[in-house]
C-alpha positions as CSV (number, residue, x, y, z in Angstrom):
1,X,-102.2,12.2,65.0
2,X,-101.4,8.6,64.2
3,X,-98.1,7.8,62.5
4,X,-98.3,9.2,59.0
5,X,-97.2,6.9,56.2
6,X,-95.4,8.6,53.3
7,X,-96.2,7.4,49.8
8,X,-93.3,6.2,47.7
9,X,-93.2,9.3,45.7
10,X,-93.2,11.5,48.8
11,X,-90.3,9.5,50.2
12,X,-88.4,10.0,47.0
13,X,-89.0,13.7,46.9
14,X,-87.9,14.0,50.5
15,X,-84.5,12.3,50.1
16,X,-83.5,11.9,46.4
17,X,-80.2,13.7,45.5
18,X,-80.5,16.8,43.4
19,X,-78.9,16.2,40.0
20,X,-79.0,19.8,38.9
21,X,-81.0,23.1,39.1
22,X,-82.4,25.2,36.3
23,X,-84.6,28.2,35.7
24,X,-88.2,27.2,35.2
25,X,-90.3,28.6,32.4
26,X,-92.4,30.6,34.9
27,X,-90.3,32.6,37.3
28,X,-90.8,35.5,39.7
29,X,-94.2,36.9,40.5
30,X,-96.5,36.1,43.4
31,X,-95.1,35.7,46.9
32,X,-92.1,33.6,46.0
33,X,-89.9,35.8,43.8
34,X,-87.0,33.3,43.9
35,X,-88.6,30.1,42.8
36,X,-86.3,27.6,41.0
37,X,-86.6,24.2,39.5
38,X,-84.5,21.1,40.1
39,X,-84.1,17.6,38.7
40,X,-83.9,14.9,41.3
41,X,-82.4,11.5,40.9
42,X,-84.5,9.4,38.6
43,X,-85.3,12.4,36.4
44,X,-88.1,13.8,38.6
45,X,-88.6,17.5,37.9
46,X,-89.8,19.6,40.8
47,X,-90.7,23.3,41.3
48,X,-89.1,24.7,44.5
49,X,-90.5,27.5,46.5
50,X,-88.2,28.6,49.3
51,X,-89.5,29.9,52.7
52,X,-86.8,32.5,53.1
53,X,-87.8,34.9,50.3
54,X,-91.0,36.3,51.7
55,X,-92.7,37.3,54.9
56,X,-94.3,34.4,56.7
57,X,-92.5,32.1,54.2
58,X,-92.6,29.1,56.6
59,X,-96.4,29.4,56.8
60,X,-96.7,29.7,53.0
61,X,-94.6,26.6,52.2
62,X,-96.4,24.6,54.8
63,X,-99.7,25.7,53.3
64,X,-98.5,24.3,49.9
65,X,-98.0,20.9,51.5
66,X,-101.2,21.1,53.5
67,X,-103.1,21.8,50.3
68,X,-101.7,18.7,48.8
69,X,-102.7,16.7,51.9
70,X,-106.3,18.1,51.7
71,X,-106.7,17.3,48.0
72,X,-105.4,13.7,48.7
73,X,-107.9,13.2,51.6
74,X,-110.7,14.4,49.3
75,X,-109.7,11.8,46.7
76,X,-108.9,14.5,44.1
77,X,-105.2,13.9,44.0
78,X,-105.1,13.9,40.2
79,X,-105.6,17.7,40.3
80,X,-102.3,18.5,42.0
81,X,-98.6,17.4,41.8
82,X,-97.2,15.6,44.8
83,X,-95.9,18.2,47.2
84,X,-93.5,17.9,50.1
85,X,-91.6,20.0,52.6
86,X,-87.8,19.7,52.5
87,X,-84.7,21.7,53.4
88,X,-83.2,23.0,50.2
89,X,-80.3,25.3,49.3
90,X,-80.6,28.1,46.7
91,X,-78.5,27.4,43.6
92,X,-77.7,31.2,43.4
93,X,-77.1,32.3,47.0
94,X,-76.7,28.9,48.7
95,X,-79.0,30.1,51.4
96,X,-80.9,27.2,52.8
97,X,-84.0,26.4,54.7
98,X,-87.5,24.8,54.4
99,X,-89.0,24.8,50.9
100,X,-92.0,23.2,49.2
101,X,-91.2,20.9,46.3
102,X,-94.0,20.1,43.8
103,X,-93.7,17.7,40.9
104,X,-94.0,19.4,37.5
105,X,-96.9,18.5,35.2
106,X,-95.6,17.7,31.7
107,X,-96.8,19.9,28.8
108,X,-98.9,22.2,30.9
109,X,-100.3,25.3,29.4
110,X,-101.4,28.6,30.9
111,X,-103.3,30.9,30.9
112,X,-106.6,29.3,30.1
113,X,-110.1,30.3,31.2
114,X,-111.6,28.7,34.3
115,X,-114.7,27.8,32.1
116,X,-112.5,25.8,29.7
117,X,-112.7,22.8,32.0
118,X,-115.6,20.3,32.3
119,X,-118.3,20.7,35.0
120,X,-117.0,17.9,37.2
121,X,-113.5,19.4,37.4
122,X,-114.8,22.9,38.1
123,X,-117.0,21.4,40.9
124,X,-114.1,19.6,42.5
125,X,-111.8,22.6,42.3
126,X,-114.5,24.8,43.8
127,X,-115.0,22.4,46.7
128,X,-111.3,22.3,47.4
129,X,-110.8,26.0,47.2
130,X,-113.7,26.6,49.5
131,X,-112.4,24.2,52.1
132,X,-108.8,25.7,52.1
133,X,-110.1,29.2,51.8
134,X,-107.9,30.0,48.8
135,X,-107.4,33.8,48.3
136,X,-105.5,33.9,45.0
137,X,-107.2,31.9,42.3
138,X,-109.2,34.5,40.6
139,X,-107.6,34.6,37.1
140,X,-104.5,32.4,37.5
141,X,-102.8,29.8,39.6
142,X,-104.0,26.8,37.6
143,X,-102.7,24.9,34.6
144,X,-104.3,22.8,31.9
145,X,-102.8,19.6,30.7
146,X,-104.2,18.3,27.4
147,X,-105.2,14.7,27.3
148,X,-106.9,12.5,24.8
149,X,-109.9,10.4,25.8
150,X,-112.5,8.5,23.8
151,X,-114.5,11.7,23.8
152,X,-111.6,13.7,22.3
153,X,-109.1,16.1,23.7
154,X,-109.8,17.2,27.2
155,X,-108.2,20.0,29.4
156,X,-107.2,18.4,32.7
157,X,-107.2,21.0,35.5
158,X,-104.1,21.2,37.7
159,X,-104.2,23.4,40.8
160,X,-100.9,25.3,41.7
161,X,-99.8,28.0,44.0
162,X,-101.7,27.3,47.2
163,X,-99.6,29.2,49.7
164,X,-102.1,32.1,50.2
165,X,-104.8,30.0,51.8
166,X,-106.0,28.6,55.1
167,X,-107.2,31.8,56.7
168,X,-104.2,33.9,55.4
169,X,-104.2,37.2,57.3
170,X,-105.6,40.2,55.5
171,X,-106.6,38.3,52.3
172,X,-110.3,37.6,51.5
173,X,-111.3,34.4,49.8
174,X,-110.9,34.5,46.0
175,X,-111.4,31.6,43.6
176,X,-112.8,31.7,40.1
177,X,-114.0,28.1,40.5
178,X,-115.9,28.9,43.8
179,X,-117.5,31.8,42.0
180,X,-118.7,29.5,39.2
181,X,-120.3,27.0,41.7
182,X,-121.4,29.2,44.6
183,X,-125.0,28.5,45.7
184,X,-125.4,25.4,43.5
185,X,-126.2,21.9,44.8
186,X,-123.1,19.7,44.9
187,X,-123.4,16.1,43.6
188,X,-123.6,13.3,46.0
189,X,-120.1,11.9,45.2
190,X,-118.6,15.3,46.1
191,X,-120.4,15.4,49.4
192,X,-119.2,11.8,50.1
193,X,-115.6,13.0,49.4
194,X,-116.0,15.8,52.0
195,X,-117.4,13.3,54.5
196,X,-114.4,11.0,53.9
197,X,-112.1,14.0,54.3
198,X,-113.6,14.8,57.7
199,X,-113.2,11.2,58.9
200,X,-109.6,10.9,57.7
201,X,-108.2,14.3,59.0
202,X,-107.2,12.8,62.4
203,X,-104.9,10.3,60.7
204,X,-103.4,12.9,58.4
205,X,-100.4,15.2,58.9
206,X,-102.5,18.3,58.8
207,X,-102.0,19.0,62.5
208,X,-98.3,19.3,61.9
209,X,-98.8,21.8,59.0
210,X,-101.6,24.0,60.2
211,X,-102.3,25.8,63.5
212,X,-105.1,24.2,65.5
213,X,-107.5,27.1,65.0
214,X,-106.9,27.1,61.2
215,X,-107.5,23.3,61.0
216,X,-110.7,23.6,63.0
217,X,-111.9,26.4,60.8
218,X,-111.5,24.2,57.8
219,X,-113.2,21.3,59.4
220,X,-116.1,23.6,60.3
221,X,-116.4,24.6,56.6
222,X,-116.4,20.9,55.7
223,X,-119.2,20.1,58.1
224,X,-121.2,23.0,56.9
225,X,-120.7,21.9,53.3
226,X,-122.0,18.4,54.1
227,X,-125.0,19.9,56.0
228,X,-125.9,22.5,53.3
229,X,-124.8,20.5,50.3
230,X,-123.7,23.6,48.5
231,X,-121.0,26.3,48.6
232,X,-122.4,29.4,50.4
């Protein structure tokens, strides 16, 4: 891997002092029972998932960061909050260790049907979930952020909770977005995004987050997607 260059926001999330902690609106549930929220210097709100509160926690939090790296490489970065890996201490127990930090989306709403988003967003989410082999996006683990455009109010899809992915043992693939797009031709701009992803993987940090066989498995899916131009 060539030297990875952190973006400015990634650098900030990695080193900015914690101003205070608080209990997020959504707590408990899923693999991370002890999630918490923090405000970093500058007023940046982050959602923190610790590695020490679940089996294979290190793998789960690395997967969260790997998912963010994949979505950036695809050029779909608007669909996920910036995510980094950082050592954090629990505000309750003071136990510390690696955790994933993800920037909050403002005014996000949930739950909302997968079909409530426009066709382009569903297609991009389906492509992403197929590549990372997401196992836990059947009826949840996404948010909607309302935004106004010249066409009116639009639900902007934001993908969250990506720990159970990347060939997670004992969990079959499961994504409502993949189900909506399976077997359909993908538009050329999405195929181009996947081709770009394949080219740029060697200069990414994915090899520091994923095991070699897991990374190669994802690249194999990407190549098959380009060849077949549809999600099988």
